[in-house]
C-alpha positions in Angstrom: 12.9 19.5 -10.1 10.4 20.0 -7.4 8.4 17.1 -6.1 4.6 17.7 -6.3 2.7 18.1 -3.1 0.4 15.2 -2.3 -2.7 15.1 0.0 -2.3 14.1 3.6 -4.9 11.6 4.9 -6.5 12.6 8.2 -8.7 10.5 10.4 -11.7 12.4 9.1 -10.8 12.1 5.4 -9.4 8.5 5.5 -12.5 6.8 4.2 -12.5 9.0 1.1 -8.8 8.3 0.3 -9.1 4.6 1.1 -12.0 4.3 -1.3 -10.1 6.1 -4.0 -7.3 3.6 -3.6 -9.9 0.9 -4.5 -11.1 3.1 -7.4 -14.4 3.9 -5.7 -15.8 7.3 -4.7 -17.1 7.5 -1.2 -18.5 10.7 0.3 -20.5 11.6 3.4 -24.3 11.7 3.6 -26.3 13.6 6.2 -29.7 12.1 7.1 -30.6 15.2 9.1 -30.2 17.5 6.0 -31.0 14.7 3.5 -28.0 15.6 1.4 -24.6 14.5 0.4 -21.6 16.4 1.9 -18.1 17.1 0.6 -15.4 17.9 1.9 -15.1 15.3 4.7 -16.1 16.7 8.1 -17.2 15.6 11.6 -20.6 17.4 11.7 -23.3 17.9 9.1 -23.4 21.4 7.6 -26.6 23.5 8.4 -27.8 21.0 11.1 -24.5 20.4 13.0 -25.8 16.9 13.6 -23.4 14.1 14.4 -25.1 11.9 11.8 -22.7 11.7 8.8 -22.3 8.4 7.2 -20.2 7.3 4.3 -21.9 6.3 1.0 -20.6 5.2 -2.3 -21.5 7.4 -5.3 -20.9 6.8 -9.0 -18.5 9.7 -9.3 -20.3 10.9 -12.5 -20.9 14.6 -12.9 -20.9 17.7 -15.0 -18.3 20.5 -15.4 -19.6 23.3 -13.2 -16.7 25.7 -14.2 -13.1 25.4 -15.4 -10.0 27.2 -16.3 -7.0 26.5 -18.5 -3.9 27.4 -16.5 -1.2 28.1 -19.1 1.2 29.3 -16.4 2.1 26.9 -13.6 0.2 27.4 -10.4 3.5 26.8 -8.6 7.0 25.6 -9.2 6.0 22.0 -8.5 3.8 22.1 -11.6 6.1 23.8 -14.1 6.2 20.7 -16.3 2.4 20.2 -16.2 1.0 23.1 -18.3 -1.5 23.7 -19.5 -3.4 22.4 -16.4 -7.1 21.9 -17.0 -8.5 22.8 -13.6 -12.2 22.3 -13.0 -15.0 22.1 -10.5 -17.2 19.0 -11.1 -20.7 18.9 -9.7 -21.4 15.3 -8.8 -24.8 13.9 -9.8 -25.5 13.6 -6.0 -25.0 17.4 -5.5 -21.6 18.3 -4.0 -18.9 20.0 -6.1 -15.3 18.7 -6.3 -12.2 20.6 -7.3 -10.2 18.5 -9.8 -8.2 18.3 -13.0 -9.5 17.3 -16.4 -7.5 14.7 -18.3 -7.7 13.1 -21.8 -9.3 16.1 -23.3 -8.1 19.1 -25.3 -8.7 22.5 -23.7 -10.8 23.7 -26.7 -13.2 20.7 -26.2 -14.1 21.5 -22.6 -17.4 23.2 -21.9 -19.5 24.1 -18.8 -22.2 21.4 -18.5 -20.0 18.7 -20.1 -20.7 15.2 -18.7 -17.6 13.7 -17.1 -16.6 10.4 -15.5 -13.9 9.6 -12.9 -10.4 8.7 -13.7 -8.4 7.2 -10.8 -4.7 8.2 -10.9 -2.6 6.0 -8.7 0.7 7.3 -7.2 2.1 4.2 -5.5 5.3 6.0 -4.4 3.1 8.3 -2.3 0.4 5.7 -1.4 -2.3 8.0 -2.8 -4.9 7.9 -5.5 -6.0 11.2 -7.0 -9.5 11.6 -8.6 -9.4 13.2 -12.0 -12.1 13.5 -14.7 -12.4 12.9 -18.4 -15.3 13.4 -20.9 -18.0 10.7 -20.3 -18.1 10.0 -24.0 -14.5 8.8 -24.1 
């Protein structure tokens, strides 16, 4: 059996991963563009300003798009099908690639309200951000 790949924390992304470990969602905000930013980076998109600051968000959002992967995306995920892969648009604007949990594939729809689920992997010292229907 293959061990699943896990994300690697970098100096730039560390605040995001550290907040997830505390079951909080922290992303960057750019005062120069007056917008939230995701993925973590060192300069603001569009303005290239060095003004990014970390802010906590609720993590609430809506399903922007999704797919039901009935075949594994790689050998590491052979035992995890179907995978419910989605892009969630946070209420603050940015979109986040994730996996939906605690929902049947036939109950997923674009525009569905979702809330964060924090999945801890202590053996890897990482917490992954997943999503479930907000009504559950």
